[in-house]
C-alpha positions in Angstrom: 93.3 57.9 102.5 91.9 60.2 105.3 95.5 61.4 106.1 96.1 62.1 102.4 92.9 64.1 102.1 93.7 66.1 105.2 97.2 66.9 103.7 95.6 68.0 100.5 93.1 70.3 102.3 95.9 71.8 104.4 97.9 72.6 101.2 94.8 74.1 99.6 94.0 76.2 102.7 97.5 77.5 103.0 97.7 78.3 99.3 94.5 80.3 99.5 95.8 82.2 102.6 99.1 83.0 100.7 97.2 84.3 97.6 94.9 86.4 99.8 98.0 87.9 101.5 99.5 88.8 98.1 96.3 90.4 97.0 96.0 92.1 100.4 99.3 93.8 99.8 97.8 95.7 96.9 94.7 96.5 98.8 96.5 97.8 101.9 98.9 100.0 99.9 96.1 101.5 97.9 93.9 102.0 101.0 96.8 103.8 102.8 97.4 106.3 100.0 93.7 106.8 99.4 92.5 107.2 103.0 95.5 108.3 105.1 98.2 110.9 104.8 101.2 108.5 105.0 103.7 108.9 102.1 105.1 106.0 100.0 108.6 106.3 101.6 107.3 106.0 105.1 105.0 103.1 104.2 107.9 101.3 102.6 110.1 101.7 105.7 107.4 100.4 108.1 106.5 97.6 105.8 110.0 96.3 105.4 111.0 96.6 109.0 107.9 95.0 110.4 108.2 92.1 107.9 111.9 91.7 108.8 111.1 91.5 112.6 108.3 89.0 112.1 110.2 86.7 109.8 113.2 86.9 112.2 111.0 85.8 115.1 109.4 83.0 113.2 112.8 81.7 112.0 114.2 81.7 115.6 111.1 80.0 117.0 111.0 77.2 114.4 114.8 76.8 114.1 116.6 78.4 117.1 120.0 77.6 115.6 119.3 78.8 112.1 120.6 82.2 111.3 119.0 84.5 108.7 120.6 84.0 105.3 120.1 85.9 102.0 122.3 88.3 100.1 122.7 92.0 99.4 121.7 91.3 95.8 118.4 89.7 96.9 117.9 92.5 99.4 118.4 95.1 96.6 115.7 93.4 94.5 113.4 93.1 97.4 113.8 96.7 98.4 113.3 97.9 94.8 110.1 95.9 94.5 108.7 97.2 97.8 109.6 100.9 97.2 108.4 101.0 93.6 105.3 99.1 94.5 104.3 101.7 97.1 105.2 104.7 94.9 103.1 103.1 92.1 100.0 102.7 94.3 99.9 106.4 95.1 98.0 106.8 91.8 97.0 103.3 90.6 93.8 101.4 91.5 94.2 98.1 93.3 93.2 95.9 90.3 95.3 97.8 87.7 98.4 97.7 89.9 98.0 94.0 90.7 97.6 93.2 87.0 100.6 95.2 85.9 102.7 93.7 88.7 101.8 90.1 88.0 102.2 90.4 84.3 105.7 92.0 84.7 106.7 89.3 87.2 105.8 86.4 84.9 107.2 88.0 81.7 110.5 88.8 83.5 110.9 85.2 84.6 110.1 84.0 81.1 112.6 86.5 79.6 115.3 85.3 82.1 114.5 81.7 81.1 115.3 82.6 77.5 118.6 84.2 78.6 119.5 81.1 80.5 119.0 79.1 77.3 115.7 77.5 78.3 114.0 76.2 75.2 110.8 78.2 75.0 108.1 76.7 72.8 106.1 78.5 70.2 103.0 78.5 72.3 104.9 80.1 75.2 106.1 82.9 72.8 102.5 83.3 71.6 101.3 83.5 75.2 103.9 86.1 76.1 102.9 88.1 73.1 99.2 88.0 74.1 100.1 89.1 77.6 102.2 92.0 76.4 99.3 93.0 74.1 97.0 93.0 77.0 99.3 95.2 79.1 99.8 97.5 76.1 96.0 97.8 75.7 95.7 98.8 79.4 98.4 101.5 79.0 97.0 103.1 75.8 96.2 106.8 76.3 92.6 107.4 77.2 90.2 108.4 80.0 90.6 105.1 81.8 94.3 104.6 81.2 96.5 104.5 84.4 98.9 107.3 85.2 102.0 106.6 83.0 104.7 107.1 85.6 102.9 105.0 88.2 102.3 102.3 85.7 106.1 102.4 84.8 106.9 102.1 88.5 104.7 99.0 88.9 106.2 97.3 85.9 109.6 97.9 87.3 108.4 96.6 90.7 107.2 93.4 88.9 110.6 93.0 87.1 112.4 93.4 90.5 110.1 90.8 92.1 110.7 88.4 89.1 114.4 88.8 89.5 114.1 88.2 93.3 112.0 85.1 92.7 114.6 83.6 90.2 117.4 84.3 92.7 115.4 82.6 95.4 115.0 79.5 93.4 118.7 78.8 93.8 119.0 80.1 97.4 118.1 77.0 99.4 116.2 77.7 102.7 113.6 80.2 101.4 112.4 81.2 104.9 115.9 82.0 106.2 116.8 83.8 103.0 113.6 85.9 103.0 114.2 86.9 106.6 117.8 87.8 105.9 116.9 89.8 102.8 114.2 91.8 104.6 116.8 92.5 107.4 119.3 93.8 104.8 116.6 95.8 103.0 115.8 97.7 106.2 118.8 100.0 106.1 118.1 100.6 102.4 114.6 101.8 103.3 116.2 104.1 106.0 118.5 105.6 103.3 115.4 106.3 101.2 113.8 108.1 104.1 116.8 110.3 104.5 116.7 111.2 100.8 112.9 112.1 101.1 113.1 113.4 104.6 111.3 116.8 103.8 108.3 114.9 102.3 107.8 112.3 105.0 104.2 112.2 106.5 102.9 109.9 109.2 99.5 109.2 110.7 98.3 106.5 113.0 96.0 104.8 110.5 98.6 104.9 107.8 101.2 103.4 110.0 98.8 100.7 111.1 98.1 99.7 107.5 101.8 99.6 106.8 102.4 97.4 109.8 99.7 95.0 108.6 101.1 95.0 105.1 104.6 94.3 106.5 104.0 91.8 109.3 100.9 90.0 108.0 100.5 90.1 104.2 104.2 90.3 103.5 106.1 88.6 106.3 103.5 86.0 107.3 102.2 85.7 103.8 105.6 84.9 102.3 106.3 82.5 105.2 103.1 80.6 104.5 103.8 80.6 100.7 107.3 79.1 101.2 105.9 76.5 103.6 103.3 75.3 101.0 105.6 75.7 97.9 107.3 72.3 98.3 103.9 70.6 98.0 103.2 72.3 94.7 104.7 71.6 91.3 106.3 74.5 89.5 103.3 74.7 87.1 100.8 74.7 90.0 102.8 77.4 91.9 102.8 79.6 88.8 99.2 78.9 87.8 97.5 79.6 91.1 99.1 83.0 91.1 96.8 83.9 88.2 94.2 84.3 90.9 96.0 87.2 92.6 94.9 90.0 90.2 91.4 88.7 90.3 91.3 88.7 94.1 92.9 92.1 94.2 90.2 93.5 91.8 87.4 92.0 93.9 88.8 93.3 97.1 89.3 96.8 95.6 85.8 97.0 94.3 84.1 95.6 97.4 86.2 97.4 100.1 87.5 100.5 98.4 84.6 101.2 96.0 86.9 101.2 93.0 85.4 101.3 89.5 85.5 98.3 87.2 86.1 99.6 83.7 85.6 97.8 80.4 89.3 98.4 79.5 90.5 96.8 82.8 88.2 93.8 82.3 89.4 93.4 78.7 93.1 93.8 79.5 92.9 91.4 82.5 91.2 88.7 80.3 93.9 89.1 77.6 96.8 89.2 80.0 95.6 86.2 82.1 94.9 84.2 79.0 98.3 84.9 77.6 100.0 84.0 80.9 97.9 80.9 81.2 99.1 79.8 77.8 102.7 80.4 78.9 102.3 78.4 82.1 100.4 75.5 80.6 102.6 75.1 77.5 105.6 72.8 77.8 109.2 73.8 77.1 110.7 72.3 73.9 112.9 69.3 74.5 
């Protein structure tokens, strides 16, 4: 009994750490573009390379004979997510970005489930519709609406992460695949830097935030998540991620003094209720 309780506490603790890491990515990106002069391209490069190096070291320490795996398709999705994520946060608040990202991730995975002939129930369709209505409400023109292009970038980043997640479900060793995908994404980030070379800007604080985002909240965060994932059911894994936009909003308000608007609160409640309905409803037999 004591051993079982200790295992449950370990799973809970690791899950909380992983969710804080996911929310921390939003906070660090927004803090970098709000308080430093680093540009989105440079931030993406440092983040991807530092995550690749940390994951490679962790993989070699835990499994000296295991080589990084992954694929170029996975690396492409990962790079698209990381780059669009950073470009979006140049203008988006922490909470708005996290809400758009999370909603797009879950809706993309649901849409791909339909494409793969998964039998989606009526309640799941209703939940998806509610979530989409919440995102639509957030994006309606007005004084508190997010910048349209940045919002579009974040929705695309969420779609890329959803595709990457679905690909990872069939990839076997998640840690080895994640390390390999980050390594493959590194030259893609270098190509992006060449394209935007005249616009690159660096400063010490910005690079430090990018390193933390890459090595800690991305590399170590994903590593912890994939360690705890086998102990969670698919429903649990999807449901606990509902906490990420809430955590990101709290961190943004407390640490970055970001405003909490009525539109954001309303949209967040609608989106999270809709996604909760999707996750808690069973597929049709």
